[in-house]
C-alpha positions as CSV (number, residue, x, y, z in Angstrom):
1,M,9.9,-12.2,13.5
2,A,11.5,-10.8,10.5
3,Y,14.3,-12.7,8.8
4,I,16.8,-10.1,9.9
5,A,16.8,-9.4,13.6
6,P,16.7,-5.8,14.8
7,K,20.0,-4.2,15.9
8,P,20.2,-3.1,19.5
9,M,18.4,0.2,19.7
10,T,21.7,2.0,20.5
11,D,23.2,0.9,17.2
12,Y,20.6,3.0,15.2
13,P,21.5,6.6,14.5
14,W,19.7,8.9,17.1
15,P,17.2,10.4,14.5
16,V,16.2,6.8,13.7
17,R,16.0,6.0,17.4
18,W,13.8,9.0,17.9
19,V,11.3,7.6,15.2
20,L,11.4,4.1,16.7
21,K,10.7,5.3,20.2
22,R,7.9,7.5,18.9
23,Q,6.4,4.2,17.3
24,I,6.6,2.6,20.7
25,R,4.5,5.4,22.2
26,V,2.0,5.4,19.3
27,Y,1.7,1.6,18.5
28,G,3.1,0.0,21.7
29,E,6.0,-1.4,19.7
30,V,8.3,-0.6,16.8
31,L,6.8,-1.6,13.4
32,S,8.8,-4.4,11.9
33,P,9.8,-2.6,8.7
34,S,11.2,0.3,10.6
35,Y,13.9,-1.8,12.1
36,L,14.8,-2.9,8.6
37,W,14.7,0.4,6.8
38,G,16.3,2.0,9.9
39,R,19.6,0.2,9.2
40,F,20.2,2.8,6.5
41,F,19.6,6.3,7.7
42,G,19.2,7.8,4.2
43,L,16.8,5.2,3.0
44,F,14.8,5.4,6.2
45,F,14.2,9.1,5.9
46,G,13.8,9.0,2.2
47,V,10.9,6.5,2.6
48,L,9.4,8.6,5.4
49,G,9.8,11.8,3.2
50,L,7.9,10.1,0.4
51,L,5.2,8.9,2.7
52,G,4.9,12.5,3.8
53,I,4.4,13.7,0.3
54,F,1.9,11.0,-0.5
55,S,0.0,11.8,2.6
56,R,-0.5,15.5,1.9
57,K,-4.1,16.7,1.6
58,R,-3.4,18.0,-1.8
59,F,-2.1,14.7,-3.2
60,P,-4.4,13.9,-6.1
61,L,-5.6,10.5,-4.8
62,S,-7.7,10.2,-1.6
63,K,-6.5,8.2,1.3
64,S,-9.3,5.6,0.7
65,M,-8.2,5.2,-3.0
66,R,-4.5,4.9,-2.0
67,S,-5.4,2.3,0.7
68,L,-7.5,0.2,-1.7
69,V,-4.7,0.2,-4.2
70,S,-2.1,-0.5,-1.4
71,I,-4.1,-3.5,-0.1
72,R,-4.2,-5.1,-3.6
73,V,-0.5,-4.4,-4.3
74,A,0.4,-5.9,-0.9
75,Q,-1.7,-9.0,-1.6
76,L,0.0,-9.5,-5.0
77,N,3.5,-9.1,-3.4
78,G,2.7,-11.3,-0.3
79,C,3.4,-8.6,2.3
80,A,1.2,-9.3,5.3
81,F,2.5,-6.3,7.1
82,C,1.4,-4.0,4.2
83,V,-2.0,-5.6,3.9
84,D,-2.5,-5.1,7.7
85,L,-1.4,-1.6,7.7
86,N,-3.3,-0.5,4.6
87,A,-6.5,-2.2,5.6
88,H,-6.2,-0.2,8.8
89,H,-5.7,3.0,6.8
90,Y,-8.6,2.2,4.6
91,L,-10.9,1.5,7.5
92,S,-9.7,4.7,9.3
93,S,-10.6,6.7,6.2
94,K,-14.2,5.6,6.7
95,G,-13.8,2.6,4.4
96,E,-16.1,-0.3,4.7
97,A,-14.7,-3.6,6.2
98,H,-16.5,-5.8,3.7
99,K,-15.0,-3.9,0.9
100,A,-11.5,-4.2,2.3
101,Q,-12.2,-7.9,2.6
102,A,-13.3,-8.1,-1.0
103,V,-10.2,-6.4,-2.6
104,M,-8.5,-9.6,-3.6
105,D,-11.6,-10.7,-5.5
106,W,-12.8,-7.3,-6.7
107,R,-13.3,-8.5,-10.3
108,H,-16.0,-10.9,-9.1
109,Q,-17.5,-8.4,-6.7
110,E,-18.0,-5.4,-9.0
111,E,-21.1,-4.2,-7.3
112,L,-19.0,-3.2,-4.3
113,F,-16.5,-1.2,-6.3
114,T,-17.1,2.0,-8.2
115,P,-16.0,2.3,-11.8
116,I,-13.0,4.4,-10.8
117,E,-12.0,1.9,-8.1
118,Q,-12.2,-0.9,-10.6
119,T,-10.1,1.0,-13.1
120,I,-7.4,1.9,-10.6
121,L,-7.3,-1.6,-9.1
122,A,-6.9,-3.0,-12.6
123,F,-4.1,-0.6,-13.3
124,A,-2.4,-1.4,-10.0
125,E,-2.5,-5.1,-10.8
126,L,-1.1,-4.6,-14.3
127,M,1.7,-2.3,-13.1
128,T,2.6,-4.8,-10.3
129,A,2.5,-7.8,-12.6
130,D,3.9,-6.5,-15.9
131,C,4.5,-2.8,-16.7
132,A,5.4,-3.7,-20.3
133,K,1.7,-4.5,-20.9
134,I,0.6,-1.0,-20.0
135,D,-0.1,0.9,-23.2
136,Q,-2.1,3.9,-24.4
137,T,-5.4,1.9,-24.2
138,V,-4.7,1.3,-20.5
139,I,-3.9,5.0,-19.9
140,D,-7.0,6.1,-21.9
141,S,-9.2,3.9,-19.6
142,L,-7.8,5.8,-16.6
143,K,-8.4,9.1,-18.4
144,V,-12.1,8.5,-18.2
145,H,-11.9,9.1,-14.5
146,L,-8.6,10.8,-13.9
147,S,-6.6,13.7,-15.1
148,D,-3.0,13.3,-16.4
149,D,-1.7,14.6,-13.0
150,D,-3.9,12.0,-11.2
151,I,-2.6,9.2,-13.4
152,T,1.0,10.2,-12.7
153,A,0.3,10.3,-9.0
154,L,-1.4,6.9,-9.2
155,A,1.7,5.5,-11.0
156,A,4.0,7.0,-8.4
157,W,1.9,5.5,-5.6
158,V,1.7,2.0,-7.1
159,A,5.5,2.1,-7.7
160,F,6.2,3.2,-4.1
161,Q,3.8,0.5,-2.7
162,N,5.5,-2.2,-4.9
163,M,8.9,-1.1,-3.6
164,S,7.8,-1.1,0.0
165,A,5.8,-4.4,-0.2
166,K,8.6,-6.2,-2.0
167,F,11.2,-5.0,0.6
168,N,9.0,-5.9,3.5
169,A,7.9,-9.3,2.1
170,A,11.4,-10.3,1.1
171,L,12.7,-9.6,4.6
172,G,9.7,-11.1,6.5
173,A,8.4,-8.0,8.1
174,E,5.5,-9.3,10.2
175,P,2.1,-7.7,10.5
176,H,1.4,-5.5,13.6
177,G,-2.2,-6.5,14.1
178,F,-3.8,-3.2,13.3
179,C,-7.0,-5.0,12.2
180,E,-8.3,-8.2,10.9
181,R,-6.5,-8.2,7.6
182,P,-8.1,-9.1,4.3
183,Q,-6.7,-12.5,3.2
């Protein structure tokens, strides 16, 4: 259970209740972070709006790339819910289970990860740990594989994932059990 208990369903604004009830139909229960984000109507729908933008087909990073990055960011932030959800997203985008399991140790399993995956995982780790260390050299390493727009999209995605993972981990959002999560 999260560190902050859900409010009674009737205490959430009706648009939030609608989303929570939809999650019950889709997932069998409300996802833990939704109870937390749902306490603030504007934040809840702001987060959903950003997710909608990131999920568009024309977003520069593929679902599998976003999911790999998300798994790693979640691991670094200690967000079990995010690891669970993003491993599920990765597997549903035709990702390989052994690759999802290897994300934490990707530097020692380079044969599993393409050069672009290695580069974006390194960037995500650095951005999560210490943005001040990102310099032109780091950006130039990304430019070997990505356009300027792609790099901007990657930075936005990593920033969003950090915000979400830190929020969820700080408040104890528990995993849903979508899949066997990478440790």
